[in-house]
GUSE-916223 format. One record per residue (C-alpha): z, y, x; residue in three letters; residue number from 1. Coordinates in pm, 1 decimal. Layout:
[node [Z,Y,X],ala,NUM]
...
***
This chain:
[node [1739.2,297.5,27562.8],met,1]
[node [1589.7,644.8,27444.7],ser,2]
[node [1673.4,803.1,27109.9],glu,3]
[node [1404.3,1030.8,26930.5],tyr,4]
[node [1548.0,1234.8,26673.3],ile,5]
[node [1258.5,1399.9,26437.7],val,6]
[node [1383.9,1693.9,26253.4],val,7]
[node [1198.3,1812.4,25939.2],asp,8]
[node [1324.0,2159.7,26039.3],gly,9]
[node [1326.5,2355.6,25717.0],tyr,10]
[node [1497.6,2032.0,25550.7],asn,11]
[node [1783.8,2135.7,25755.9],val,12]
[node [1773.4,2485.4,25760.0],leu,13]
[node [1856.9,2489.4,25385.9],tyr,14]
[node [2133.8,2212.6,25436.0],ala,15]
[node [2334.4,2362.1,25736.2],trp,16]
[node [2528.0,2653.8,25572.1],pro,17]
[node [2530.3,2867.0,25887.1],glu,18]
[node [2160.2,2835.6,25895.8],leu,19]
[node [2096.4,2910.6,25540.4],ala,20]
[node [2309.1,3222.2,25578.9],lys,21]
[node [2063.9,3316.2,25866.0],leu,22]
[node [1746.3,3234.9,25702.4],lys,23]
[node [1829.9,3502.9,25443.7],glu,24]
[node [1823.9,3781.8,25729.8],lys,25]
[node [1490.8,3605.7,25859.5],gly,26]
[node [1290.6,3304.6,25880.8],leu,27]
[node [1217.2,3311.0,26222.3],glu,28]
[node [1537.5,3384.7,26340.5],his,29]
[node [1716.8,3065.8,26149.1],ala,30]
[node [1428.7,2870.7,26346.3],arg,31]
[node [1499.1,2991.1,26654.0],asp,32]
[node [1864.9,2931.3,26622.3],arg,33]
[node [1806.0,2571.5,26488.1],leu,34]
[node [1583.1,2474.8,26800.0],val,35]
[node [1855.1,2657.0,27016.2],his,36]
[node [2119.9,2410.3,26886.0],ile,37]
[node [1900.5,2122.3,26917.6],leu,38]
[node [1809.3,2175.2,27268.9],ala,39]
[node [2193.5,2219.1,27363.5],asp,40]
[node [2252.9,1883.0,27144.4],tyr,41]
[node [1932.7,1712.4,27363.4],ser,42]
[node [2096.1,1824.2,27705.4],gly,43]
[node [2439.7,1676.3,27632.5],ile,44]
[node [2335.7,1388.1,27431.6],ser,45]
[node [2008.4,1274.0,27627.3],gly,46]
[node [1829.1,1218.0,27293.7],asp,47]
[node [1451.8,1362.5,27260.2],arg,48]
[node [1438.9,1612.5,26981.6],val,49]
[node [1112.7,1691.5,26774.7],leu,50]
[node [1132.9,1933.4,26514.4],val,51]
[node [889.4,2006.1,26255.1],val,52]
[node [824.8,2282.3,26056.9],phe,53]
[node [564.4,2277.6,25791.5],asp,54]
[node [290.8,2564.7,25715.2],ala,55]
[node [140.5,2408.8,25406.1],his,56]
[node [211.0,2701.2,25152.0],gln,57]
[node [81.3,2939.0,25469.6],val,58]
[node [-271.7,3048.5,25431.2],gln,59]
[node [-518.8,3087.2,25761.7],gly,60]
[node [-355.0,2833.2,25973.3],leu,61]
[node [-601.0,2574.7,26051.8],ser,62]
[node [-453.4,2368.3,26313.1],cys,63]
[node [-140.1,2228.7,26441.0],thr,64]
[node [60.9,2471.9,26667.7],arg,65]
[node [305.4,2292.8,26906.0],tyr,66]
[node [538.1,2421.6,27167.6],glu,67]
[node [813.1,2302.7,27373.6],glu,68]
[node [1167.6,2488.4,27382.3],val,69]
[node [1422.9,2393.4,27632.8],asn,70]
[node [1287.3,2051.9,27613.1],gly,71]
[node [1258.3,2019.7,27224.8],val,72]
[node [906.3,1979.9,27098.7],gln,73]
[node [859.8,2204.4,26801.4],val,74]
[node [557.4,2150.1,26582.3],phe,75]
[node [413.5,2361.4,26342.7],tyr,76]
[node [162.7,2165.7,26066.4],thr,77]
[node [-156.1,2365.4,25990.0],arg,78]
[node [-204.2,2516.1,25648.4],ala,79]
[node [-196.3,2275.3,25334.6],glu,80]
[node [14.1,1982.0,25578.2],glu,81]
[node [347.3,1907.0,25479.5],thr,82]
[node [612.2,1869.0,25748.5],ala,83]
[node [665.3,1489.1,25566.2],asp,84]
[node [264.1,1411.0,25652.1],thr,85]
[node [321.4,1509.1,26007.5],met,86]
[node [680.3,1302.5,26064.2],ile,87]
[node [527.6,989.4,25932.5],glu,88]
[node [215.9,1077.3,26200.1],arg,89]
[node [469.2,1145.5,26465.1],leu,90]
[node [672.4,852.0,26398.5],val,91]
[node [391.7,622.8,26385.0],gly,92]
[node [300.3,726.0,26741.9],asp,93]
[node [648.9,726.2,26886.9],met,94]
[node [691.2,480.1,27159.8],pro,95]
[node [873.4,144.6,27071.7],ser,96]
[node [1135.8,187.1,27378.4],asp,97]
[node [1411.1,341.7,27213.3],gly,98]
[node [1534.7,442.7,26829.7],tyr,99]
[node [1344.0,671.6,26625.5],thr,100]
[node [1582.3,883.1,26360.0],arg,101]
[node [1433.9,1110.6,26124.1],val,102]
[node [1631.2,1368.0,25969.8],val,103]
[node [1556.0,1471.4,25592.5],thr,104]
[node [1707.3,1460.3,25293.5],ser,105]
[node [1394.3,1371.6,25103.9],asp,106]
[node [1457.7,1043.2,24933.2],trp,107]
[node [1062.9,950.6,24949.0],asp,108]
[node [1060.8,1052.9,25321.4],glu,109]
[node [1354.8,849.7,25393.2],gln,110]
[node [1170.5,518.8,25205.1],arg,111]
[node [861.4,590.8,25414.2],ile,112]
[node [982.3,629.9,25763.5],ile,113]
[node [1223.1,294.4,25708.5],leu,114]
[node [845.9,114.2,25642.9],gly,115]
[node [778.8,280.7,25976.0],arg,116]
[node [1046.1,139.6,26176.4],gly,117]
[node [1264.2,443.3,26218.6],ala,118]
[node [1600.0,488.4,26098.3],tyr,119]
[node [1716.2,793.3,25867.5],arg,120]
[node [1951.2,1013.0,25934.0],met,121]
[node [2079.9,1290.9,25679.4],thr,122]
[node [2096.6,1686.0,25777.0],pro,123]
[node [2455.4,1637.7,25725.9],gly,124]
[node [2528.9,1340.1,25965.2],glu,125]
[node [2299.1,1508.8,26218.0],leu,126]
[node [2541.6,1835.9,26185.9],his,127]
[node [2819.1,1602.2,26239.2],gln,128]
[node [2657.8,1449.0,26538.3],arg,129]
[node [2562.1,1765.3,26701.2],val,130]
[node [2955.3,1928.5,26686.3],gln,131]
[node [3079.9,1596.7,26836.7],arg,132]
[node [2821.4,1627.6,27109.9],ala,133]
[node [2912.9,1999.8,27169.0],lys,134]
[node [3289.8,1886.4,27124.8],lys,135]
[node [3211.4,1620.6,27440.9],glu,136]
[node [3011.9,1881.1,27620.4],gly,137]
[node [3298.6,2133.7,27659.1],gln,138]
[node [3577.9,1867.1,27743.8],glu,139]
[node [3536.0,1858.5,28075.1],pro,140]
[node [3609.0,2237.9,28109.7],phe,141]
[node [3866.9,2273.7,27895.7],thr,142]
[node [4127.2,2029.7,28092.1],arg,143]
[node [4481.0,2146.4,28199.8],lys,144]
[node [4394.7,2025.2,28564.5],lys,145]
[node [4046.9,2084.7,28661.8],pro,146]
[node [4048.9,1904.5,28952.8],thr,147]
[node [4126.2,1547.7,28722.0],glu,148]
[node [3809.0,1447.2,28744.6],gly,149]
[node [3756.8,1445.2,29143.3],tyr,150]
[node [3691.2,1136.9,29305.1],leu,151]
[node [3929.7,1252.5,29555.9],glu,152]
[node [4206.9,1240.7,29306.4],asn,153]
[node [4085.5,877.0,29213.7],arg,154]
[node [4127.7,743.4,29557.5],leu,155]
[node [4432.9,526.8,29676.2],ala,156]
[node [4668.0,766.2,29944.5],glu,157]
[node [4567.3,534.8,30244.2],asn,158]
[node [4174.5,593.7,30170.3],ile,159]
[node [4210.6,953.8,30120.5],arg,160]
[node [4406.2,999.6,30452.2],gln,161]
[node [4157.1,807.0,30650.2],met,162]
[node [3856.5,1051.8,30520.7],phe,163]
[node [4098.7,1330.5,30574.9],glu,164]
[node [4127.0,1226.0,30948.7],gln,165]
[node [3767.8,1202.2,30997.0],trp,166]
[node [3703.2,1528.1,30819.2],arg,167]
[node [3936.0,1692.1,31092.5],arg,168]
[node [3726.4,1517.4,31364.7],lys,169]
[node [3424.2,1659.8,31283.7],arg,170]
[node [3587.3,2020.5,31294.5],glu,171]
***
C-alpha cells in the first residue's frame, strides 16, 4: 500500500536544527537541502513525498509553481496563499489507495487534515524516520562480509555444486 508524505517545507526547515543553521546562510540552500534529504528518503522507503513552500508574503507570484526534483514533488504557493491552504487541497485530492501523512507542527492544520482522513506527523517524527531509513539504506554496504547477501551463499551445498557443474559444462 502506498504512503504519501505531504511536508510543510518551512515548518520542517525551522524545526530541524541542521536546516535551521543552513537557513541563516540562505533560504534557497536550506530548501534545496531539505528536498534532497527527502528525495533520498523517498528512494529508500518507497514513500511518495510532496513538499509545499508557501509564498504568502512574496509579492508578484500570481500562480502556483510546481517542479519535480529526484522524484519529490515540490510546490510553491501563489502570493497570499499559505502552505496550509495548499496542503489541505492536496490532501483532499490524494488517491485513496494508501495512507497520507502530513508533516507539520501547526496544531490547527493537524486538526484539519485529520478531518480529511490524513494522519499527522511532526517534523521530529519525520526526522527520526529519515534517519532510520538512511541507516537501513546504508546497512547492506557496511557488512563485514559483503557477499553474505548473495543467493549462492544461501543455497544448499548439493544445489550449489549442481549449478557449478552446469556452469563448467557451458564453458
